[in-house]
Every structure is written in C-alpha cells, then in structure tokens.
Backbone bond lengths (Angstrom), bond angles and torsions (degrees), N, CA, C in turn:
res aa  C-N    CA-C-N  psi(-1)  N-CA   C-N-CA  omega(-1)  CA-C   N-CA-C  phi
1 M - - - 1.465 - - 1.584 108.30 -
2 R 1.327 120.55 146.56 1.383 127.85 176.83 1.632 102.69 -83.84
3 T 1.250 117.56 147.85 1.528 117.77 -177.46 1.472 107.80 -117.84
4 I 1.361 116.95 143.75 1.392 129.48 174.93 1.575 105.86 -98.21
5 L 1.292 121.77 115.79 1.428 123.93 -177.93 1.589 109.89 -99.26
6 I 1.306 120.24 129.35 1.396 127.94 -178.96 1.474 108.76 -119.55
7 L 1.314 112.08 115.83 1.572 117.72 -175.59 1.584 107.80 -103.75
8 T 1.354 112.00 99.89 1.576 116.25 179.06 1.473 109.41 -156.13
9 G 1.302 113.44 176.44 1.536 122.61 -179.35 1.477 113.99 -77.30
10 R 1.276 122.46 173.16 1.448 122.81 178.43 1.505 114.74 -67.49
11 D 1.267 114.74 -45.06 1.480 120.91 -176.99 1.557 111.55 -90.57
12 D 1.236 117.71 79.45 1.377 124.12 179.43 1.544 114.87 -141.85
13 L 1.434 113.06 95.53 1.498 117.47 179.08 1.451 118.40 -56.79
14 T 1.359 113.60 -32.81 1.455 117.11 -175.77 1.637 105.75 -68.28
15 A 1.254 112.84 -49.20 1.366 116.03 177.04 1.574 116.86 -54.70
16 D 1.340 114.62 -44.57 1.301 124.82 173.64 1.543 116.53 -49.98
17 A 1.308 115.21 -45.88 1.379 127.18 -174.75 1.555 105.27 -65.32
18 V 1.254 114.41 -47.77 1.475 121.62 -173.58 1.646 109.28 -71.82
19 V 1.241 112.30 -35.74 1.668 115.18 176.71 1.501 101.47 -67.99
20 E 1.304 129.09 -45.85 1.422 124.87 -172.74 1.551 105.86 -65.57
21 E 1.241 124.98 -35.92 1.481 129.49 -179.21 1.487 108.40 -64.97
22 L 1.399 118.68 -46.88 1.377 124.70 178.81 1.455 115.85 -65.41
23 V 1.328 116.21 -39.73 1.557 119.51 173.73 1.454 109.10 -62.90
24 K 1.265 118.38 -42.28 1.567 120.40 178.46 1.560 107.47 -54.19
25 R 1.267 113.67 -37.87 1.483 116.54 -175.42 1.568 112.92 -83.07
26 G 1.276 114.36 5.41 1.520 120.98 177.96 1.485 113.66 78.72
27 E 1.481 122.72 20.76 1.436 119.30 -176.78 1.612 103.16 -90.62
28 T 1.384 106.37 164.05 1.433 117.61 175.82 1.611 105.98 -94.10
29 V 1.264 120.12 121.90 1.442 119.40 179.56 1.503 107.38 -123.32
30 V 1.285 118.06 139.82 1.491 121.75 169.56 1.610 102.96 -125.64
31 R 1.232 112.84 129.81 1.458 129.32 178.06 1.509 105.96 -98.86
32 Y 1.383 120.63 128.82 1.375 122.62 179.51 1.571 111.64 -144.47
33 D 1.307 116.46 134.36 1.434 119.16 177.54 1.513 109.55 -108.54
34 T 1.341 110.82 128.92 1.532 111.28 177.79 1.486 117.01 -68.57
35 A 1.325 119.11 -6.21 1.479 122.15 174.53 1.692 108.00 -70.65
36 D 1.301 111.77 -21.16 1.567 113.79 173.99 1.480 113.65 -72.31
37 F 1.346 117.46 -10.23 1.412 114.44 -178.46 1.525 113.75 -108.64
38 P 1.313 111.95 135.59 1.383 135.56 17.86 1.560 110.52 -104.04
39 T 1.420 119.18 0.89 1.392 115.80 -163.97 1.519 108.57 -79.75
40 A 1.337 124.55 -22.69 1.478 120.64 -167.35 1.576 107.35 -133.02
41 S 1.397 121.08 14.74 1.222 124.31 177.53 1.505 109.22 -150.77
42 R 1.423 119.68 169.26 1.490 125.35 -173.26 1.478 106.76 -134.21
43 L 1.295 116.18 143.86 1.531 126.92 173.01 1.459 101.92 -121.65
44 A 1.448 109.14 126.63 1.520 120.65 174.08 1.520 109.05 -140.19
45 V 1.359 116.27 96.23 1.397 122.39 179.96 1.423 117.29 -127.65
46 S 1.285 121.73 156.84 1.443 121.67 178.44 1.590 110.05 -133.76
47 L 1.167 121.40 150.43 1.481 128.09 -175.17 1.550 108.63 -85.85
48 T 1.299 118.93 122.08 1.451 128.44 171.59 1.521 114.13 -121.50
49 R 1.258 116.82 178.27 1.471 120.40 -177.12 1.609 109.05 -67.33
50 D 1.442 114.16 -21.65 1.401 114.81 175.38 1.505 117.85 -98.78
51 G 1.436 112.44 14.02 1.447 115.64 -177.53 1.391 110.71 109.63
52 W 1.325 111.91 -167.48 1.490 119.03 -174.72 1.639 108.95 -80.09
53 T 1.204 115.50 134.30 1.517 121.37 178.92 1.487 108.36 -126.41
54 G 1.204 121.23 163.63 1.468 126.12 -176.09 1.532 115.80 120.36
55 S 1.324 113.28 -157.85 1.583 111.20 -168.00 1.648 109.32 -128.99
56 L 1.226 110.86 154.20 1.450 125.55 162.49 1.462 116.20 -114.96
57 A 1.241 116.33 104.96 1.588 124.74 -169.10 1.428 117.34 -100.36
58 G 1.244 122.26 107.08 1.489 118.88 172.77 1.471 104.80 -126.71
59 S 1.489 116.76 -126.55 1.473 117.46 -179.44 1.576 107.62 -65.29
60 R 1.279 116.23 -26.27 1.523 123.13 167.23 1.531 105.64 -131.21
61 T 1.407 111.11 164.49 1.400 121.18 -179.44 1.559 114.85 -109.47
62 V 1.156 124.10 132.59 1.447 123.30 -179.61 1.531 107.06 -125.68
63 R 1.302 114.96 130.82 1.446 122.57 178.37 1.669 104.39 -89.99
64 L 1.320 115.23 120.17 1.295 126.12 -173.08 1.627 112.84 -53.68
65 E 1.236 115.71 -35.87 1.510 122.27 -177.77 1.532 106.15 -74.82
66 S 1.287 124.21 -13.39 1.415 125.05 176.54 1.581 114.38 -90.76
67 V 1.287 119.46 -7.87 1.441 124.46 -175.14 1.501 107.66 -75.98
68 K 1.248 117.65 136.95 1.419 127.90 -176.61 1.636 111.69 -117.39
69 S 1.252 115.79 -24.22 1.559 120.26 176.52 1.533 104.50 -158.74
70 V 1.380 113.36 158.41 1.440 123.01 176.44 1.442 109.43 -135.99
71 W 1.362 116.77 131.37 1.453 118.88 174.42 1.599 103.66 -109.03
72 W 1.323 113.00 118.31 1.415 119.37 178.02 1.650 104.35 -96.01
73 R 1.275 110.23 92.97 1.348 115.59 -170.08 1.537 114.39 -94.19
74 R 1.381 117.39 -78.08 1.554 116.56 -179.43 1.532 104.21 -154.11
75 P 1.490 118.11 58.29 1.416 118.98 175.37 1.564 116.84 -62.31
76 G 1.209 120.45 152.77 1.446 128.42 175.87 1.554 114.56 -69.79
77 E 1.200 113.94 166.44 1.494 121.21 176.19 1.627 107.62 -76.72
78 F 1.315 115.40 147.69 1.456 119.99 178.83 1.515 107.09 -61.34
79 R 1.368 110.09 147.28 1.505 111.02 -172.42 1.659 98.83 -132.83
80 T 1.350 112.84 141.53 1.489 127.29 175.82 1.428 111.60 -119.56
81 P 1.405 120.72 162.95 1.510 120.80 175.69 1.536 110.85 -58.24
82 A 1.318 107.52 128.99 1.525 116.33 177.84 1.576 117.97 -53.25
83 D 1.437 109.32 -29.35 1.533 111.07 -176.39 1.581 110.88 -85.43
84 W 1.261 119.88 6.06 1.569 125.16 174.10 1.540 105.44 -70.53
85 P 1.286 114.66 147.75 1.505 120.09 169.07 1.490 109.86 -57.43
86 G 1.279 122.14 158.00 1.343 126.90 -173.06 1.617 107.62 -69.88
87 H 1.274 118.95 -41.85 1.404 117.66 175.61 1.515 117.18 -68.35
88 A 1.222 112.99 -28.83 1.493 115.59 175.78 1.574 110.21 -71.88
89 R 1.361 117.85 -40.53 1.480 118.28 177.86 1.413 106.63 -65.19
90 A 1.303 125.64 -44.58 1.530 124.35 -178.10 1.538 110.07 -60.77
91 L 1.338 117.33 -36.66 1.426 112.83 -177.94 1.509 111.32 -75.45
92 A 1.400 116.44 -37.47 1.517 120.57 176.95 1.562 108.56 -61.72
93 V 1.247 120.46 -44.11 1.460 118.46 -178.28 1.541 113.26 -68.75
94 S 1.374 119.71 -29.38 1.405 124.92 172.62 1.474 110.28 -68.53
95 E 1.196 120.49 -39.46 1.498 125.93 -177.53 1.489 109.35 -74.21
96 A 1.390 113.35 -41.37 1.367 113.69 179.40 1.488 113.38 -69.79
97 R 1.336 121.94 -37.28 1.391 122.57 164.37 1.477 118.19 -46.22
98 S 1.178 112.09 -61.96 1.502 122.67 -178.07 1.628 112.38 -56.74
99 G 1.342 109.18 -43.07 1.475 116.94 -173.99 1.530 113.81 -76.02
100 L 1.338 115.50 -52.44 1.509 117.01 178.96 1.558 113.37 -73.28
101 L 1.421 117.61 -42.51 1.425 117.92 -170.63 1.676 100.61 -77.32
102 G 1.323 121.25 -25.72 1.348 123.20 -177.92 1.584 109.57 -74.36
103 V 1.221 114.85 -32.66 1.518 118.44 176.74 1.472 111.42 -71.12
104 L 1.316 110.59 -49.21 1.576 126.11 -176.35 1.637 106.04 -60.18
105 G 1.341 110.09 -53.54 1.401 118.80 -176.07 1.592 115.43 -60.26
106 S 1.301 115.68 -21.36 1.429 119.39 -179.19 1.567 114.03 -87.82
107 L 1.393 121.38 0.45 1.376 129.68 176.39 1.503 108.70 -64.82
108 P 1.329 121.14 122.83 1.532 120.14 177.66 1.424 115.62 -88.06
109 V 1.494 115.26 63.71 1.427 126.28 -176.17 1.462 107.33 -123.12
110 R 1.334 116.09 178.71 1.477 117.36 174.49 1.381 113.78 -73.95
111 W 1.304 122.64 121.63 1.476 120.16 176.08 1.594 111.62 -108.02
112 I 1.320 116.58 139.75 1.451 124.68 -179.76 1.486 108.15 -128.57
113 N 1.418 121.99 91.35 1.510 123.58 -21.64 1.507 107.62 -97.10
114 H 1.365 116.01 162.85 1.445 115.65 171.02 1.531 114.81 -59.16
115 P 1.381 119.43 135.06 1.401 116.63 -172.81 1.556 121.89 -58.22
116 S 1.432 111.36 -28.66 1.379 115.60 174.01 1.539 114.64 -69.72
117 R 1.303 117.19 -38.75 1.467 122.21 170.85 1.521 111.72 -62.37
118 D 1.312 120.02 -48.74 1.419 128.67 176.54 1.521 108.65 -47.72
119 A 1.372 117.44 -59.42 1.353 125.48 -176.94 1.550 108.08 -55.51
120 A 1.320 122.12 -48.21 1.392 122.19 -169.51 1.536 113.55 -73.69
121 A 1.408 114.15 -34.06 1.465 117.83 176.35 1.514 112.95 -80.70
122 N 1.375 118.14 -4.03 1.532 116.96 171.48 1.497 119.74 -71.74
123 Y 1.347 111.01 -13.02 1.475 112.85 175.37 1.480 115.41 -79.32
124 K 1.315 115.70 119.09 1.363 119.04 -171.41 1.461 119.06 -66.71
125 P 1.347 114.82 -33.97 1.519 121.02 172.41 1.614 108.19 -56.16
126 V 1.483 115.22 -44.15 1.456 114.17 175.79 1.515 113.30 -59.85
127 Q 1.305 115.10 -47.45 1.414 114.84 -179.03 1.542 117.93 -59.54
128 L 1.298 116.88 -39.88 1.451 119.46 173.19 1.383 118.69 -60.57
129 A 1.350 117.46 -46.01 1.468 125.06 177.14 1.585 110.64 -64.57
130 V 1.259 119.47 -41.38 1.407 124.17 179.57 1.562 105.87 -64.30
131 A 1.396 121.95 -51.77 1.369 123.90 -178.49 1.495 114.67 -58.91
132 A 1.299 117.39 -37.13 1.382 122.19 175.06 1.573 111.00 -62.67
133 R 1.342 115.43 -47.61 1.457 117.21 176.27 1.543 111.49 -63.73
134 C 1.236 122.18 -23.71 1.499 125.46 -175.00 1.634 109.43 -88.43
135 G 1.311 111.05 0.52 1.578 111.01 176.41 1.507 113.78 95.16
136 L 1.331 115.17 2.35 1.511 115.11 -175.86 1.647 105.34 -88.71
137 A 1.310 111.95 141.53 1.488 122.24 170.91 1.493 109.35 -63.58
138 V 1.395 116.77 121.53 1.500 118.35 176.85 1.609 104.20 -125.99
139 P 1.336 117.19 149.41 1.406 122.79 -179.51 1.646 108.54 -59.89
140 R 1.359 110.88 152.85 1.438 111.27 169.74 1.445 106.20 -69.55
141 S 1.502 112.76 135.82 1.516 119.81 -172.16 1.508 112.93 -141.66
142 V 1.288 113.42 150.29 1.447 119.67 163.28 1.465 112.71 -134.28
143 I 1.238 116.23 144.80 1.519 125.53 171.71 1.595 106.51 -107.95
144 T 1.165 123.64 121.25 1.516 126.44 -170.80 1.480 115.56 -156.20
145 S 1.306 115.26 150.49 1.440 126.17 173.82 1.501 105.71 -123.62
146 D 1.268 121.18 19.35 1.409 125.35 -172.75 1.580 109.15 -121.94
147 P 1.254 117.99 109.11 1.462 127.54 -168.93 1.638 108.37 -51.63
148 E 1.231 110.34 -46.34 1.482 117.81 -172.35 1.612 109.06 -70.46
149 H 1.299 109.52 -36.47 1.594 114.71 174.42 1.600 111.56 -57.06
150 A 1.365 110.50 -46.74 1.475 118.67 178.90 1.450 112.54 -57.95
151 R 1.320 112.48 -49.94 1.537 117.43 -176.39 1.522 111.15 -65.75
152 T 1.253 115.48 -33.26 1.515 115.58 175.04 1.526 113.42 -72.59
153 F 1.242 120.25 -32.10 1.405 121.24 169.92 1.522 113.37 -62.92
154 M 1.313 116.12 -48.71 1.411 120.14 -176.39 1.524 110.54 -69.42
155 G 1.284 123.83 -35.32 1.427 124.00 -173.95 1.601 111.68 52.81
156 D 1.246 117.44 -127.11 1.599 120.31 177.58 1.515 105.71 -97.12
157 D 1.316 121.76 4.11 1.507 120.26 -176.49 1.597 110.75 -82.84
158 T 1.252 115.49 162.06 1.574 121.96 163.84 1.556 101.70 -98.23
159 V 1.332 110.70 134.00 1.333 118.54 -178.58 1.615 115.78 -128.58
160 V 1.208 119.59 171.13 1.492 117.80 -170.73 1.623 107.20 -98.47
161 Y 1.375 115.36 134.63 1.454 118.62 165.47 1.461 109.36 -103.06
162 K 1.287 110.41 139.34 1.527 119.85 177.19 1.496 115.83 -136.63
163 G 1.358 117.41 144.64 1.408 118.45 175.50 1.560 112.44 -64.57
164 L 1.319 119.95 148.36 1.466 118.70 -175.32 1.714 108.86 -92.46
165 G 1.292 114.05 -18.92 1.415 116.99 177.40 1.479 115.37 -112.30
166 G 1.333 116.47 -171.77 1.480 125.46 -177.21 1.446 113.89 -84.61
167 G 1.399 120.79 15.55 1.418 120.84 -179.11 1.544 108.48 90.92
168 V 1.329 112.19 -179.34 1.516 120.98 175.56 1.383 113.95 -122.46
169 L 1.262 123.47 161.77 1.483 128.89 177.37 1.448 102.56 -80.73
170 G 1.456 115.40 131.62 1.413 125.13 169.79 1.476 111.76 -104.92
171 P 1.350 115.98 -164.70 1.475 121.32 -179.15 1.489 112.87 -56.83
172 G 1.335 121.49 136.54 1.340 125.53 -178.37 1.600 115.34 76.96
173 G 1.311 112.24 9.12 1.507 113.70 -179.59 1.543 113.60 84.23
174 K 1.356 118.43 -0.37 1.440 116.46 -175.41 1.611 107.76 -78.27
175 R 1.354 108.75 141.88 1.504 110.32 -174.23 1.478 103.17 -92.41
176 R 1.423 109.79 137.45 1.422 125.17 178.49 1.478 114.46 -107.67
177 F 1.272 124.43 124.35 1.483 122.40 -175.83 1.596 107.86 -112.06
178 L 1.304 114.11 157.50 1.512 119.86 173.37 1.559 105.24 -80.85
179 P 1.307 114.08 120.68 1.429 119.51 174.95 1.532 112.60 -68.90
180 V 1.299 119.71 152.90 1.476 121.40 -176.74 1.537 100.75 -77.18
181 A 1.529 110.66 142.24 1.373 121.19 -176.01 1.633 110.04 -131.84
182 L 1.272 112.07 148.94 1.530 114.18 170.49 1.503 110.90 -91.33
183 V 1.230 124.88 129.26 1.383 126.18 172.14 1.573 114.30 -133.03
184 S 1.319 115.88 162.27 1.541 120.65 179.81 1.513 103.49 -129.68
185 G 1.428 106.26 173.60 1.545 110.33 -173.68 1.429 113.63 -67.86
186 D 1.344 122.98 -26.81 1.468 120.09 174.77 1.274 120.05 -74.92
187 Q 1.359 121.35 2.57 1.428 130.18 173.09 1.549 112.75 -95.70
188 V 1.303 115.41 -11.51 1.403 119.40 -170.47 1.576 104.25 -94.37
189 D 1.486 110.02 133.59 1.438 116.36 -175.96 1.495 104.67 -139.56
190 D 1.415 116.88 -168.24 1.429 120.05 -168.16 1.526 108.95 -76.04
191 G 1.418 119.40 -2.24 1.479 119.34 173.60 1.400 112.16 -66.54
192 V 1.411 121.82 -22.74 1.386 123.15 174.17 1.507 114.99 -53.88
193 S 1.281 115.07 -33.17 1.505 117.08 179.10 1.557 119.13 -66.31
194 G 1.426 109.58 -5.75 1.539 115.10 -176.08 1.493 112.20 -73.67
195 T 1.380 120.89 -21.91 1.410 120.79 -175.03 1.558 106.88 -166.67
196 A 1.333 119.72 -179.08 1.455 126.59 175.44 1.349 112.27 -75.92
197 H 1.304 129.51 139.79 1.521 130.95 172.37 1.306 111.79 -132.12
198 L 1.504 113.38 149.54 1.478 116.94 -177.66 1.508 102.25 -109.02
199 F 1.380 120.04 125.82 1.481 121.39 168.72 1.488 105.46 -125.27
200 Q 1.448 111.49 142.49 1.506 119.89 -177.54 1.474 108.05 -141.91
201 E 1.297 110.48 155.90 1.505 116.35 -177.90 1.695 104.85 -67.55
202 H 1.360 104.43 147.71 1.425 114.42 -178.09 1.525 115.16 -74.52
203 V 1.420 124.41 109.57 1.493 116.80 -167.52 1.577 102.73 -94.93
204 D 1.318 114.15 137.01 1.401 125.53 179.78 1.668 106.26 -72.35
205 K 1.188 118.33 124.95 1.514 120.85 -167.76 1.540 106.89 -118.37
206 A 1.442 111.56 131.17 1.462 117.51 165.64 1.598 104.95 -82.93
207 Y 1.232 116.36 -40.88 1.469 125.47 179.63 1.501 112.97 -167.70
208 E 1.198 123.98 172.05 1.334 128.40 177.81 1.696 111.06 -109.64
209 V 1.359 116.18 158.12 1.406 117.76 172.64 1.491 109.89 -133.51
210 R 1.355 115.83 124.00 1.399 122.07 169.35 1.693 108.68 -90.46
211 L 1.121 113.87 109.78 1.601 122.79 -177.68 1.460 107.17 -103.80
212 T 1.352 109.34 114.08 1.539 121.46 -178.66 1.486 103.67 -101.69
213 V 1.435 113.73 123.70 1.419 121.40 -178.02 1.560 105.09 -117.56
214 I 1.362 109.21 127.09 1.510 115.70 178.53 1.552 103.57 -133.00
215 G 1.431 116.95 102.74 1.332 121.60 -171.35 1.526 116.86 58.02
216 D 1.250 122.28 -124.30 1.465 127.93 179.77 1.637 112.73 -86.43
217 R 1.342 111.70 -1.26 1.477 111.88 -172.79 1.604 103.89 -105.67
218 M 1.295 110.74 145.46 1.474 118.25 -178.07 1.666 110.24 -127.63
219 F 1.272 115.67 134.19 1.393 117.64 -171.98 1.697 102.43 -127.90
220 P 1.263 116.37 97.00 1.559 120.31 177.98 1.489 108.62 -89.46
221 V 1.352 121.90 130.56 1.418 127.83 173.60 1.465 109.54 -128.84
222 A 1.213 119.84 117.25 1.440 126.79 173.07 1.667 116.04 -66.19
223 I 1.191 118.27 124.47 1.447 118.20 -179.36 1.606 106.03 -110.10
224 H 1.351 112.43 113.60 1.410 119.62 176.75 1.552 113.44 -102.32
225 A 1.221 112.91 114.81 1.573 122.78 -169.73 1.686 107.65 -95.94
226 D 1.202 113.77 131.08 1.406 118.39 178.26 1.541 116.51 -109.94
227 S 1.369 115.77 19.68 1.445 115.91 176.77 1.533 103.19 -134.35
228 E 1.309 115.37 157.40 1.500 122.74 -178.52 1.501 110.65 -61.03
229 A 1.271 115.73 -43.12 1.408 122.29 -175.59 1.624 109.09 -64.34
230 A 1.210 115.02 -49.45 1.528 124.03 176.17 1.480 114.79 -64.35
231 R 1.362 116.47 -28.02 1.496 115.37 177.62 1.516 105.90 -71.66
232 L 1.269 120.26 -33.17 1.521 122.37 177.35 1.421 110.92 -78.88
233 D 1.297 123.36 -40.80 1.440 124.75 -179.89 1.575 107.27 -150.61
234 W 1.373 113.08 106.83 1.601 110.97 -170.70 1.513 108.53 -71.64
235 R 1.207 122.39 -12.24 1.495 121.30 177.87 1.544 114.53 -71.46
236 T 1.474 118.83 -5.31 1.289 115.21 -175.33 1.592 109.29 -99.81
237 D 1.429 119.69 -7.85 1.397 111.88 -174.87 1.704 100.42 -154.96
238 Y 1.298 114.54 78.59 1.435 119.76 175.75 1.545 114.76 -62.92
239 R 1.281 115.35 -20.14 1.586 115.68 -177.05 1.560 109.88 -74.25
240 S 1.329 116.28 -18.75 1.414 118.95 -178.24 1.520 113.58 -89.98
241 H 1.311 117.12 8.81 1.475 120.21 -172.38 1.492 111.80 -88.88
242 T 1.305 120.24 144.43 1.512 121.84 151.08 1.523 107.26 -125.59
243 Y 1.388 109.95 152.35 1.456 114.03 -173.51 1.563 113.70 -120.18
244 E 1.266 116.84 162.03 1.385 119.32 -167.87 1.565 107.03 -160.17
245 V 1.365 121.57 118.71 1.545 122.56 173.52 1.438 107.79 -69.09
246 V 1.293 116.98 127.60 1.422 121.44 178.25 1.534 107.87 -125.43
247 G 1.434 108.46 171.40 1.484 117.04 -179.79 1.612 108.20 -84.43
248 I 1.303 117.64 164.32 1.453 121.46 175.24 1.561 109.10 -114.66
249 P 1.289 119.42 128.81 1.388 120.58 175.60 1.507 113.30 -60.23
250 S 1.418 121.01 148.37 1.530 122.51 -167.69 1.547 101.10 -69.25
251 E 1.309 122.35 -35.87 1.528 111.45 -171.72 1.501 106.47 -82.04
252 I 1.210 127.50 -15.31 1.473 127.43 173.71 1.650 108.19 -75.65
253 E 1.197 116.26 -42.61 1.502 126.49 172.83 1.517 108.58 -55.46
254 K 1.308 117.37 -48.86 1.455 123.90 -179.51 1.465 111.90 -62.95
255 G 1.311 115.02 -43.64 1.500 121.31 -179.28 1.551 112.00 -71.13
256 V 1.359 117.68 -34.97 1.455 119.78 176.08 1.472 106.94 -67.25
257 R 1.309 123.66 -42.13 1.485 119.81 -179.33 1.395 112.89 -59.16
258 R 1.366 112.41 -44.71 1.524 113.46 177.14 1.430 110.33 -59.08
259 L 1.341 119.96 -48.31 1.463 126.87 -179.90 1.593 109.62 -49.16
260 M 1.208 109.23 -55.27 1.534 113.93 -178.92 1.506 113.74 -62.07
261 D 1.302 119.49 -40.01 1.425 124.18 -178.40 1.598 105.35 -66.55
262 E 1.218 118.12 -44.29 1.490 120.92 -171.10 1.579 108.09 -68.74
263 L 1.347 114.56 -41.14 1.508 121.19 176.35 1.480 112.88 -76.56
264 G 1.340 120.89 -6.88 1.457 122.96 -179.76 1.607 109.97 62.41
265 L 1.309 118.79 35.26 1.381 119.20 177.86 1.537 110.42 -101.98
266 Y 1.312 117.11 133.42 1.550 123.01 166.62 1.571 110.47 -78.98
267 F 1.295 114.46 -45.20 1.567 120.87 -179.61 1.486 108.30 -117.31
268 G 1.362 111.13 146.13 1.386 122.13 171.62 1.507 117.27 -162.41
269 A 1.352 117.57 147.13 1.466 121.40 -177.90 1.555 100.01 -112.07
270 L 1.356 114.47 111.84 1.482 117.48 -173.49 1.597 107.95 -105.93
271 D 1.283 116.67 142.94 1.488 119.72 171.45 1.433 112.64 -115.01
272 F 1.378 109.86 131.78 1.551 120.03 177.24 1.471 104.72 -123.45
273 A 1.381 115.84 154.77 1.401 120.89 156.37 1.548 103.66 -104.78
274 V 1.377 109.51 153.19 1.480 119.30 174.60 1.459 104.98 -116.96
275 T 1.325 123.21 126.58 1.340 121.41 -171.56 1.593 112.10 -91.48
276 P 1.217 129.35 173.48 1.462 126.70 -175.18 1.515 107.07 -63.76
277 A 1.390 122.21 -28.35 1.403 122.63 174.96 1.437 120.45 -78.22
278 G 1.358 113.24 -3.47 1.530 123.60 -177.69 1.542 113.70 89.37
279 R 1.210 117.02 17.31 1.630 116.12 -178.40 1.468 103.14 -91.25
280 W 1.346 111.29 130.93 1.566 120.35 -179.44 1.630 101.34 -88.74
281 V 1.314 114.46 131.87 1.512 120.96 175.48 1.578 107.38 -117.90
282 F 1.239 116.80 129.16 1.491 120.04 177.43 1.445 112.95 -81.07
283 F 1.336 120.60 134.43 1.373 125.99 176.10 1.431 113.47 -106.16
284 E 1.500 118.40 -51.58 1.444 120.17 -176.91 1.538 109.79 -169.18
285 V 1.336 114.95 165.62 1.494 121.54 173.07 1.572 105.71 -126.13
286 N 1.294 114.38 126.00 1.491 117.47 172.11 1.534 112.37 -100.02
287 P 1.231 117.51 111.43 1.467 121.01 -173.86 1.569 114.73 -61.92
288 S 1.366 115.79 -21.39 1.446 120.61 175.38 1.623 108.69 -133.41
289 G 1.157 116.64 42.75 1.528 129.29 179.64 1.584 109.26 -62.31
290 Q 1.314 107.63 154.75 1.583 114.09 177.25 1.550 105.97 -81.56
291 W 1.355 113.34 153.69 1.333 123.42 177.77 1.402 118.52 -156.78
292 H 1.364 125.96 -7.44 1.338 126.90 178.71 1.461 118.89 -62.44
293 W 1.363 112.26 -32.87 1.434 116.23 177.44 1.580 116.36 -62.02
294 L 1.320 107.27 -31.11 1.657 116.42 -177.91 1.653 103.15 -73.01
295 A 1.450 112.33 -37.93 1.517 107.85 175.64 1.370 115.62 -64.54
296 V 1.296 121.49 -29.83 1.484 122.82 170.56 1.527 118.52 -71.77
297 K 1.382 109.92 -55.57 1.372 113.59 -168.31 1.574 113.12 -79.29
298 A 1.378 115.37 -24.49 1.476 116.19 -176.89 1.570 106.99 -111.79
299 A 1.339 120.67 3.21 1.516 121.51 179.54 1.480 112.37 62.85
300 V 1.236 121.11 36.27 1.419 127.33 -176.98 1.510 109.99 -90.10
301 P 1.332 124.05 125.42 1.465 124.89 -176.10 1.562 118.20 -69.04
302 L 1.342 116.00 44.45 1.380 119.89 -173.19 1.558 119.59 -70.44
303 V 1.364 109.64 -33.62 1.465 114.82 174.81 1.486 108.75 -65.94
304 E 1.318 121.36 -46.28 1.409 124.77 179.06 1.628 111.52 -57.23
305 A 1.339 110.08 -42.49 1.486 115.82 178.54 1.450 116.36 -56.93
306 M 1.321 109.17 -49.11 1.532 117.01 -177.63 1.639 108.23 -69.81
307 A 1.291 118.30 -36.15 1.457 117.27 170.18 1.485 112.57 -60.78
308 D 1.182 117.56 -36.84 1.511 123.23 -178.15 1.553 107.04 -62.69
309 A 1.323 110.28 -50.92 1.532 118.58 -176.92 1.490 111.24 -64.06
310 L 1.356 120.24 -39.70 1.435 120.08 172.01 1.487 116.61 -64.16
311 Q 1.281 113.66 -24.14 1.524 118.73 -173.85 1.604 102.51 -86.23
312 G 1.333 118.89 -10.92 1.430 121.05 -172.42 1.552 111.12 78.14
313 E 1.246 123.12 21.59 1.460 122.32 -176.78 1.533 111.32 -99.04
314 S 1.213 117.19 9.67 1.539 121.28 168.72 1.404 112.98 -139.05
315 A 1.402 115.13 165.63 1.462 114.64 -178.51 1.451 117.63 -84.13
C-alpha cells in the first residue's frame, strides 16, 4: 500500500479531520511530528539510483519508497535532550533539520506544500511584490526603519501597521501575532528605527474574503465582522463573524492562479478585502493557513478537497 505522510503537531484538529476522511477511504496514513526527532524517532536511509530509501520510525514506521504524497501542515520544532549543552543542542537541531528535511524534501511526490516553497512564500514582501506582478490589487505599502520615511508615507492620513512575520512563539508554544493597528504620523518616533515595519493604506472594507486554494480548486468565503476590532483585524474576534460562500471574479481567479504558480504553492489561504465598490484587494497568502473552522461554519468541503489532493485525485 502507498502511504500518505502528514507532518504536523499532535494537537491539530484540521489534520485530525483529514486523517479521519482518508482512513474512511481506505488510505494508509502516517502522521509524524518533527518535534519527535531525534529524541523519539529514528531515521535510517541509504542513497540509491532512485534517491533515498529506508525508514523513518516513530510511533509508526514509514518506508520512504512507499510515500505517495506529503502534507507539510504544522510540524513542531526539532527537540534535543534538555541536559545537553546549548551549543550541542543548536548543532543537533541544525543537523536534524538539514538531514531529515533534506531527505524528505527530496521525495519526488506531491507536496502540499514543499517546505522550501512554504518558507520562501512566507515572506510578506515577496507575496506583495508577486501579487502586484500578477495583476492583483494591493494596498499602497512601505517597509521602513526610517521614521521620516514613515511620516512622509502617512502624511495626514491614518494608515495600517501590520507585522511582517507570522508572530512569535509564546508560553506553552502558542503562537502570538501582532494585531493590525491604526497609526498616524504624529505617533511615529525614533523607535521605528529599531526594526523593519510594514505600513499600508487603510482600505475601506465592505467585508473580507478568506480564499482557500487547494490545487486547481478555489473556495472563497466572505467574512462579515460585526465588531470594530474584527472589522480592523478579523482574527481578534471570531465570535462576531458571520460567513457566506461567495463567487470569485474571473480576473481575481486568474491573478491568484498566477500568484500560486509563481510562488510554487499547491495550497494557500489568501486574505482579501472587498471594498464597498466591489474591488478585491489582496492582503496576504498563508502557505499553511488555518481553514477547518470554515469547513464547519460555512459548510465548505475543504476536508474532502484536501483528502482528494493527498490521494492524487485532483490537479
């Protein structure tokens, strides 16, 4: 039997739902968390003319030559024994990442998404530049560590400040993100010089759209927010949301396909604002974004679509 390999952490309801669907379909599924390597799992592979063959053994063992698809979902960071010296732990993690991900990344199978593509596409400046090239509307934006540059961009307007990364890990391994904030030029001081900052024009929204792309399939869901905080950043108040499956304009679909192709992504969770005039404005694409709550709240067949993709039954 060919194996579907899912790389994610233990507490992942999205992966749980897809595994359940695949098992129902009679598929062999192995779930593996990179946080178990090297302390709780073993890699034993050899190079042949056909590539790396051998096994990755954790709570279950998978033969690499049996793998037909890999879902790079949200695996944990590599862990080493806590009593090792700091330099030894850092070296072991570096070697583990290069060795294990290098071996897995060489597998000539469907990846959703390949970790190298995932990592490259996570850079927000890359996303915005590619989206603009692909014909998608993007907000006027600057990235700066120069206070005067920031003030010049803002002028007399109130603009949006956003984090450039995906947040940081806080206590208990929970990811914390920087919420979107409104700022004006008189709030900018020399602290801006401490790092890079993303400032964008404030886009007037009728509603937002989370567009989930799985291969050739697109699932656009409107997010209507009923609180002031959620209208600025819908991640801050999920309780205020109502959801609606909507259509996608043909020019947006064309631009998104170009964007996904250029970034080399099979899966993406894209965020758009739709203005009162009906104009779609691209904000970002998350290569490993969440989507299961939309499958539940908006009755969108995302679990089935992901299972199809991992089975190799969709483009």
